[in-house]
N, C-alpha and C positions, 0 to 999 in steps of 0.2 A: 584491493582497496586501500586508498590512503585515509587517516584516521578520520578526517574533519569531512570524508563525505560519508552521507549517509545512506544515498539512493544510487547506485549505477548500475547501468544499462549499455553494452556496447554490442553496439549489429545486431540487436533484439530482432525476431519475427515475433508477432503474437498473433494467435488463433484462436479462434472460437470451435470445439471438436476440431472439422478439416478444411476449415475457413481463413483463410489469412484476411486478417485483421491491419495490422500494422506491422511494412516491413522495414526492416535495418534502422532500427531508432537505436538512438544514442541520448543519453540521459545523464547528466550528473546533478546531485542534491547535495550540497552541502548542509550540515551543523551550521542550526539557526537561521536557514532560508527558512521564505512561508513561500508555498506555492501555490497557484492555482491551476486546475486545466480546463479549458475552457474550450470550448468548438460545436460547432452544427453537431443534431442528431446523426447518431450514423457514422462518427467520425471515428471511433474507437475509444471515446476517454475512458468508457466504464471497463471495458478489455483491457487499457493501460491500466487502471486501479487494481482490476482486479485480478493483473500480473503480479504487480508489487505487493498483493494481500495475501501470494499464494493461493489464491481461489481457482487462477487458472495455473496450467504446469506451463513452465516455460519451457520449449521446446529445441527453440535455437538461439543461440549467440551467450551471451553473458551477462549474470547480472545478481547483481549484491543488493540486500536494505538489509541496514542496520546490523549489521555483522553477518549473515545468514544468506547461505548460497542457494538463489533460486534454483540452480539445476536440481541439486541432490536434496532440498530439504527435508526431513523428519516431517510425517505427518504430526508427529506429536509437538514437534518443534515450531509450527503452525500457528500456534495462538500466542505464543511467545515474541514471534516475531509482529504479533499484529498488536499487541501490547506496546512496542516502542514503535510503532508506527502510527502516527493519529491523521484519520480519515472523518470528514464531514460531506456525505453525502447530500445531493441537493435535495430527497426528500429526509432528508438529517435523520433520519432512522432512530427518531427519540420513543422514547416510554410513553405513550398517551396519560397516563395518570400521574405524571410528574411534571413540571416546569422545566427550565432549560437548566437553571441554577441544580435540581434536585437530580437530572439527568448525569450532569456531569459529577457532581456530587456521587451518584453511583458509581459510577467509573470509575474513580478516581479509587475508592474505598475499596470495589471489588479487582482491583490491580494494585494493590499495598501501597497505594500512594500516602505519603505522610502529610501533616499538617506544615507549610515551611514559610 
């Protein structure tokens, strides 16, 4: 993967258990790009994001996210990958006792970001 590519999927099939959800996906996202994943219910958006987050194993194809090879990522490395990949889910998954600013501040502190 080239240095400016943050995400690259080549000929990827995405499965939920034994069910093929997405077939022959090719995707490249470069550093600095901001990407929305939209579509109708049941079209594979969540499965795609779960694959990029290493929640779902990559069973077929080539995938790399933030320098991590999705085919052979170790369990210990998954949290490191997720710290490098910013995902905002449709339900936001915010801590209910905090406002949006406090949620962001919590994540930044927990992941070691410094004031810049």
